[in-house]
C-alpha positions in Angstrom: 58.7 -27.9 2.8 60.0 -30.7 5.8 64.0 -30.5 6.6 64.3 -26.4 5.8 65.2 -24.3 8.1 62.5 -22.3 10.5 63.5 -19.2 8.4 64.0 -20.4 5.2 59.8 -21.5 5.3 59.5 -18.5 6.3 61.4 -16.2 3.9 59.8 -19.3 0.7 55.8 -18.3 2.4 56.7 -14.6 2.1 57.9 -14.9 -1.3 54.0 -16.5 -2.0 52.1 -14.6 -0.9 54.4 -11.4 -2.6 52.9 -12.9 -5.1 49.6 -14.0 -4.8 48.4 -10.1 -3.4 50.1 -8.7 -6.7 48.3 -10.7 -9.4 45.4 -9.5 -7.2 45.8 -5.9 -7.5 46.6 -7.0 -10.7 43.6 -8.2 -11.5 41.7 -4.9 -10.4 42.4 -2.5 -12.0 40.1 0.3 -12.6 41.7 1.3 -16.1 41.2 -1.8 -18.0 39.6 -1.2 -21.3 38.4 -5.0 -21.5 39.1 -6.7 -18.0 40.8 -9.4 -18.7 38.6 -11.5 -21.4 40.3 -12.8 -23.5 37.5 -13.1 -26.4 34.6 -9.8 -24.8 32.7 -10.6 -28.0 31.6 -13.9 -30.1 34.4 -14.1 -32.8 32.3 -15.2 -34.7 28.6 -15.7 -35.2 26.2 -17.9 -33.2 22.6 -18.0 -32.8 20.7 -17.0 -30.0 17.0 -18.3 -30.3 14.3 -16.8 -31.1 14.1 -13.7 -31.8 10.4 -12.6 -30.3 12.9 -13.9 -26.3 14.1 -10.4 -26.4 10.4 -8.4 -25.1 10.2 -5.1 -26.4 11.1 -3.1 -24.1 13.5 -5.2 -22.5 16.9 -7.4 -22.8 18.0 -10.6 -22.9 21.8 -11.9 -21.1 22.7 -14.5 -22.3 25.4 -15.8 -20.6 27.4 -19.0 -22.8 27.4 -16.8 -25.8 28.1 -14.0 -23.6 26.4 -11.5 -25.3 23.2 -8.9 -24.2 20.4 -8.3 -26.9 18.1 -5.7 -25.8 14.5 -4.2 -28.2 13.6 -0.5 -28.4 11.1 -0.8 -30.6 9.8 -4.3 -32.9 12.1 -5.8 -34.9 15.1 -3.1 -33.4 17.3 -5.1 -31.7 21.4 -3.8 -30.1 23.8 -6.4 -28.6 27.1 -5.8 -26.0 29.4 -7.6 -24.6 28.3 -10.0 -21.5 31.8 -9.2 -20.5 31.9 -6.3 -17.8 34.8 -4.2 -19.1 36.1 -3.7 -15.0 37.6 -6.9 -14.6 36.0 -9.5 -17.3 33.2 -11.3 -15.4 29.8 -11.5 -17.0 27.3 -10.0 -15.9 24.2 -12.2 -14.2 21.1 -11.2 -14.1 18.8 -8.2 -15.7 16.9 -5.6 -13.7 15.1 -3.0 -15.4 17.3 -2.7 -18.1 20.7 -2.7 -16.5 23.2 -5.6 -16.4 24.8 -6.4 -12.8 28.7 -7.5 -12.4 28.3 -9.9 -9.9 32.1 -9.7 -9.0 32.2 -6.0 -7.8 28.7 -4.1 -8.4 29.4 -2.4 -12.0 26.4 -2.1 -13.6 25.6 -1.1 -16.8 22.4 -0.1 -19.3 21.7 -2.6 -21.6 19.9 -0.4 -24.6 23.1 2.2 -24.0 26.1 -0.3 -23.4 27.0 2.9 -20.8 28.5 2.3 -17.5 26.1 3.4 -15.0 27.4 2.0 -11.5 31.5 1.2 -10.7 34.2 0.5 -10.3 33.9 0.2 -14.8 34.3 3.5 -16.3 34.0 1.3 -20.0 31.5 0.8 -21.0 29.6 -2.8 -22.7 31.6 -3.5 -26.6 28.9 -2.9 -29.1 28.6 -7.0 -31.0 26.8 -6.8 -34.5 23.4 -8.8 -34.4 20.6 -9.2 -36.5 18.1 -11.4 -37.7 17.9 -14.0 -39.8 15.0 -16.7 -40.2 13.0 -15.5 -37.0 16.1 -16.5 -35.1 18.9 -13.5 -32.9 22.6 -14.0 -34.5 25.1 -11.8 -32.9 28.8 -11.2 -33.9 30.8 -10.0 -36.8 29.7 -11.8 -40.7 31.5 -15.3 -41.0 
């Protein structure tokens, strides 16, 4: 901002900082139902891989497809969005059947979708999942 009087530069910098602070506050709202995720679940069927890759009694995270799948008994699968309901970040890992959000520390039971540690309070949205030819397919019907 060369050429502007010092007082004008100070006002412009202050306005920019105030705007950025407002954006940060909006991004961390705890009232969010789906965070800032534009598409929290697959909008079309997406193949995840071999069904046998999800261990019985365990779960698998498919980050690229934004889905987590658990298997409580042989052939019985449940899937949930892998986007945190607090601010829309993707879960980064699963430990002891809990999905971890790296952004603010929320944790979710990947067998039920329930938020078990905040700041998220809203469960992960359920995603339809089925087995076709031994492969898992998640998302709505085509």
